[in-house]
N, C-alpha and C positions, 0 to 999 in steps of 0.2 A: 322444800322444807325450810322453816325458819329456825335458826339456832340463836340461843340467848347467851350473850357474854357480858360480863361486867367490865365495860371499857375502862372505867375509872380505876379499878383494881389493877388492871394490866398497865395502865399509864403510871400509876403510883409506883409499881414495882420497877418499871424501866426508868423512871425519873431518878432513881438512886444512882444510875450509872451514866445518864446521857451527857452530863457535863464533862465526863472523862473519856468520851468516845474517841477522841483523837489519840489518846494513849492506849486505850483498850484494843483498838483495831491493829492487828499485826500481820494480816495477809499480805504477802510480798511477792507479787507475780513476776515471772520472767518476761521482760518486755523487749528483749533483743530483736525479735522478729519485726517489731514495729518500725525499726529503722529501715530494714529492707523493703517494707511495705510502703515506705514514703509517708508514714503517719507521724513519725518522730524524727528529728534530726539527731545526730550522734551527740551533740551538745545537750539537747533536751533529755536524751536517755541517761547520760551521765548525771545530770542534775536531778532527775527523778530518782535514780538509784541511790543517790545520797540523801534524798528527802525521807521524811517519815513515811511509813506505809500508808497512813491516813491521807497525807497531802498528795502522795503519789496516786492513790486510788481516786481521789476527787478529780484530779487533773485528767486521769485516764477516762473516767466516766464521761466527762465533758467532751474530750477530744474524740473518743471512739463513737460516742453518740452522733456527733456531727458527721463523721466519716461513714458510719453505717447508713445514715439517711441519704447522703450523697450517692454512695455506691448503689443503694437500692433503686435509685432512679436512673442511674447512668451506666453502671457496670455490675451486672448481677453476679458474674464470676468472682469479682473482687469482694462483693458483698458476702458471698458464700465463704470465701477464704477468711474474711474477717470474723464471720460467725464462728467458724471452726477455731479461730484464735481465742475468742471469748470463752468457748466451752473447754477447749483442750489446754491451751497454754495458760490462760488466766484462771480458768476454773479447775484445772487439774483432772478433767474427765477425758480419758484418752483411749478407752477400750473399744468403742463402737466404730463401725465403718463410717467413713466420711459421707458417703451417699445417703446412708440411713439418717445421719445426723442432720444433713441439709434438708431432707424431707421432713424431719421432725420439726425443725425451725419454721419451715414454710407452712406447715399445718398450724403451728402455734400462732403465727402472725395473721393467718387468714381465717380464723374461726374463734368464736367466743367459748367454744367447748374445749377444755384442756385436760386430756387424759393424765392420770397419775403416773403412768409409766414414763420414765425418763423426764419427769417434770423438772428435776434439778438442772438438767441440761437446757431444755427449751426455755425455761423461765429466765435463765441468765441473759440470753439474747433479748428477750422481752423487756427485762429491766434496763438493759443498756440502751435500747432504742426508745422506750417509753417509760422513763423513771417516774412520771407522774401517774402512771396507770398500772404498772406491774411491779411485783416484788419477786425476788428469787425465793423459791420454795426448795430448800435443801434440808439435809438432816440436822444441821445445827440450828437453823431457824425453827424447825418443828420441835426439836428437843427443848429449846428455851421456852417457846410459847406453851408447849404442853405442861412444862413444869410450873409456869406461872398460873395456868388454868387449874392445875391440881393443888398446888401449895397455897394459893390465895383464894381458892374457891371461886374462881372467876368464870367458870363454865362447867357444864355437865357433859359436854361432848368434846372429844379430843381429835387431834389431827393425825392421820397416818404419817409415819416417818419414813422418808426415802432412805434407801441404803446409804450407809456411811462407813468410814474406816477409822474413825477416831477412837483410840483405845480407851480413853476415860469414859466416853459416852457409851461404848460397848460394855464396859465393866458394870456401870450403873445404868442398865438398860431402862429407858423411860417407859417402854411398854410394860415391862415387868412391874415397875413401881405403880403404874396406873391400875394394873390388874390386881396387885396386892391390896391397894387402897380400896378396891371394889371387890374384895375377895368373896363376899357373899354371892355376887353375881356369877361366880364360877363354880360354886359348890354343886356337885351333881346330886340329883334326888336319889339316884341309885347308882351303884357301881357300873351297871350295864349302860348307863347313859354315856359313859366314856368310851364305849365301843364305836360310837359315831365319829367317824374321821373328821367331820366338820364341826365338832363340838365347840372348839375355841372360836372358829370362824363365826358361828351363830351367836355366841356370847359376846364377841367383840362388836357385833353390829349394834348392840344396845349402848355401847360406850363411844364408838368412833364414828366420825363423819364418813360417809361412803367415799371411796377413792374418786369416784366419778364427779363428786361435788367439791372435793377438798380444796382444789386450787382456787376456785371462785370464792368459796367461803373464807379461806385464809386471806386472800387478796382484799376482800371487802372489809374484813375485820382489821387488817393492818392499816387500811386507809382511815378508818375511824380512830384507831389508836394514834396514828401518826399525826393527824390534824389536831389532836389534843396535846400531844407530847411536844410538838415543835411549833413555836409561834414566831420564828425568826426567818431568815433567808433559807432555812432548811425545810420550811413547811411545804414546798411544792415538789420535793424529791423524796419519794418513798424509800429510797435506798438508805437513807440515814437510819431509819428504824430497822431495816433489814440488817444493816451493818452492826447495829447495836445487839440485836438478837443473836447474830452470828458470833460476835466477839465474846459474849458472856457465857456461851454454851458450855465450854469445857474448862472454864475457870470459875467465874462468879457463881454460875448456876450449879456447877459440880460441887463447889464448896458449900453452897446453900443446901443441896441435897444431903451431903454428909453431916451437916449440922442439924437438920430438921427431921430426918427420917430415922426411925429406930424400930427394932423388933423387940418388944418387951419380953415376950415369952414364947416358948414352943411347948405344946402339950406332949409330954413324954410318957403319959400314962396309958396310951392306947395299946 
């Protein structure tokens, strides 16, 4: 199925923030294991930990990318260990069994079909290995992108949002905002319609991209946005756009939501 998005509107929204990306990005991963793995020297670790999160991140993406490719060819056990570091230590996702996670990554790298389940984990390794091809699809990226689509009228279909733990994003749930904006879609014809346990699921299908297609659609959309947004040395690495969407989700986007969304009235005459 073909989905229509207004690329220029998305680019214009993100252009407000792109020049400040180095300050907006604050994710600061624990890199101590990388010394034991022989990927960083202790001197490099100390230098990185005293650098800005942005500079640290760009260095890590380049270094880990190189070592992932080397290990994939020569030492598959170390490759798996490094994949787990990307997902668990860098990405903060540590609840699943290691064997299941390794199989998840293997499936991601060996097929063009990417299931929605645990996409936030699998796409992290994909982005680290092939930054020109894959973007990370996590709750913050989807939250920011959906808000732009909704607030700027840049698309009529929205992306399913992976589970997340951010308290601000949970408080102003983007799925609720999308449904409220499209409230007519959810009005039942009769009260008995609500006895159908799949009522919301059926209504959501008219607004959301199916989970089975969502990663491919998001990835292709971000490629289009990225190549219009960046015309410098950042143009060949999709992670700059991913980092921007990630960074603004619970700050700039949250502030935008609170500034632009209002409920003018509730009918109390019923």
